[in-house]
C-alpha positions, 0 to 999 in steps of 0.5 A, a space after each residue: 500500500 502506497 503512502 499518501 502524505 500531506 506536505 502543504 505548499 504555501 504557493 496557492 490561491 483562490 480559483 475565484 469560482 472557476 470550475 475544474 475541467 483539466 487534469 495536467 500531468 508533469 514531470 519534475 525535471 529535477 535530480 531527486 524527488 526530495 529536491 522537487 518537493 522542496 522547490 514545490 514547497 518553497 515560497 520563493 520559488 512560487 511554483 506548486 502542484 496539487 500532488 507529487 507522486 514519487 517513483 515508488 508510488 508514494 503520494 504527497 498532497 501539496 495543495 487542496 484541489 479546491 484551491 489553485 496551484 501554480 503549476 501550468 504557467 503560460 499556456 492554453 488549452 481549448 481557449 483557456 489561457 489561465 490553465 491554473 484556475 481550471 486544472 488539477 496539476 500532478 507532478 511525477 518524480 522523474 529527472 526529465 530530459 535534462 538530468 537523465 530522462 527515464 521510463 516511469 516505473 510501474 508503482 508510480 504509474 499505478 499510483 498515478 492512475 488511482 489518484 487521477 481516476 479519483 480526481 476525474 470522478 470528483 470533478 467530471 473531467 472529460 477524457 480529452 482534457 487529461 493532458 500533459 504540460 507540453 500539450 498546454 505549453 508546447 513552445 516551452 515544455 516537453 513533459 511528461 514526454 515521449 516515455 510517458 505511458 498514456 495507453 496504460 492510463 487510458 486502459 485504467 479510465 484516465 484520458 484517451 488513447 487510439 492506435 492508428 488514424 484515419 486515412 488522409 491525403 496530401 502527404 507530409 507537411 513540414 517546416 517552411 511549407 505554406 498554403 491551404 493544407 498547412 492552414 487546415 492542419 493548424 485549424 485542426 490542431 486548434 480545434 483539438 485544443 492546442 493554442 496556435 495561430 492559424 495562418 497557413 505558414 509552417 513556422 516554428 510555433 506549428 512545428 512545436 505544436 505538432 511535436 507536442 501532439 506527437 509526444 502525446 499521441 504518436 511518441 514513436 517519432 517526435 520530429 515536428 513533421 506532420 506526416 500522414 500518420 500524425 495527420 491521420 491520428 489527429 483526424 481520427 481524434 477529432 472525429 471521435 471527440 466530435 462524436 463523444 464530447 459532452 455538449 
């Protein structure tokens, strides 16, 4: 049985009546869990999350769910710019890409699944609003990254997962290209939830958003190039979301 421990963080404030609709998952990106916990509870750091999950599955409760934790920073999801006010944030202890990124161990994933399922049930969070930090801030963040096991979570009632996509035409789209196909890609990514400008130019922002989509939905290759597999998965997800999302 994993331990659940209270370690209150002072880095919190009111949601001002905003309802929770997003569950955002992070990795800590620090060398140790103790180092990450200390930072999340340091008033000078001005960062926090609602929970931190250690690699052995132990859970620390840092901020009550009814309050706003300071985990998301600048970003956007489905037109929501103040993600902190609308979300629950969970930090997973993992050194991240800077300090030796590695797979998230089974005890940690099991604890995360149980915790996330309870949060989703409490707040009625839609499966398509269970996102990674990189989904909400693709220009700044890469966590929880391509090694995170989204299919495992989906199999336990947290989030959503697909294998493969719908047929698409037009081949690959990549940096430097422009035109109606690029504009349609940008519009589809924006419709799915990503924050980006729709202007028909495959610029650095578009590449970053495509890479974020790949980290979550096609982690085998994360290169920011919208090949047919990437575009097909996006098309399928948009179709399923349109069929299942609550009105």
